N, C-alpha and C positions, 0 to 999 in steps of 0.2 A: 299631825296636829298635837299641840300640847294639850294635856287633859283639861286644863282650865278653859280652853277655847272650844271644847266640844259643844256643838249647838245644832239646832234644826232651824233653818232659815224659812220663814213664812213669806217674807217679801224683802228682796234685796234693793236697797234704796240708793246707795252710792253717796257721793259727796253732795252736801246741801248747805245752804246758808242758814243763819240763825232763824230768820223768819219762816223758812220752809220747815225747819226742824220743829219749831213751835206749832205749826199747822199740823205736822205729822203726829205730834204728841197729842194734840187736841182731838184729832181724828181717831187715833188708837184708843183714847179714853172712851169713845162712844161704841166701841166694838164689844159685843158680848158673845159668850160661848160657854161651853161646859168644859170642865177639866178633861184632859185627854190622856189616855194610856196608849202609848205607841209601842207596839211589839217590835223589838229589834231581833229579827229572826233570819236574816240573810245578809250576805256580803256581796257587793257588786262592783263593777268597774265602768267608769265613763271614759272611753278612750280619748275623746277629743281634749278634755281638760286634763287627762291622765290622773284621774281621781279614783281612789278606792273608798267605798262608802259602805255603811251598814244601814239597814232599814227593814220595813215590814214587807211581807209578801203582798199585802194590799193595804193602802192607806185608810185608816179609820175614817168613817163618815164625819165624825165630829171635828177631826182635823181638817178635812177638805172644806167643811163649812166655815171653820174659823179662818182659814187662809183666804177663802172667797170673800167673806165679810171684811176682812182686813184690807185686801186689795181694793175692793170697791170704796171703802172709807178713805183710803189714802189718795185716790185718784184726783179729787178736787185740789189737792196740795201740789199737783204737778207730777205725781208719781205715775209711771206707765207700767202696768202689770206685765209680767212675763207672758208671752203668747203661748208658750208650751204649757201643757197640763201640769198641774202641781204634782210633784213626785217627792214624797217625804223621804229624806235621806240625811244621814249624818256623815260628813266627810271625816275619814280617818287618816288618809295619807294623800298628799299632793305630789305631783311630778313623778308618778310611778310609771316605769317604762311599759309594763304589761300587766294584764289581769292576774291576780293571785290564783293559785290552784284552789279548787273547791275544797272546803273543809266544813265539818259540822261543829256546832257549838250550842250550848243551852240558850234558848231565847231569853231575852231580857225584857221586862215590862217597864218602860221609861214613863214615869208619871210627870205630867205637865199641868200643874194647877194654875199656871199663869203664862203670859207671854211678855217679852221685854223688847224695848227699843235699845239697841246696842250700838255703840260707836266703835269703829275699828281704828286703833291707834298704832301707826307703824313704829316698830322698834328694831334695833339691830337683830337680825336673825328671824324676823317674822313680825307678827302683830299681836297686840293685846286688845282684848275686848273689854270695854267699860260700859256697864249698864247705866243708861240715862234715866229710864223709868220702867217700872214693872206694872203690868196690868192683870190683876187677878181675874180668873174665870169663875163664874158662879158655880156653886156646888150643888 
């Protein structure tokens, strides 16, 4: 992943038309939560999509609540929430043949005072993410 594309996905929406996008933005504006500190303290591997990721040992409760509120708020817009439980992770590498060897690193406390609606724009060699709107979390 290019460093400017590093992110944590709360809800993957996919391609939508302008009316649906407007509905999603209006719904996200209604979501409240508290700022989140996400501890990045381990590296893992999802074999099926062949992804190396970083994330917490345990997802903070405030982040679980935010993801749940957001998923419920987006549902009237036609969004179908993921059926699997939410697992906070940040994708580091894609198309990796096998899991990396275990290694230790100093944990990182990633501060999230807001969440964003982001559009994925295909480009040669990958994608670029453009922020459509940012939604601050109450302090």
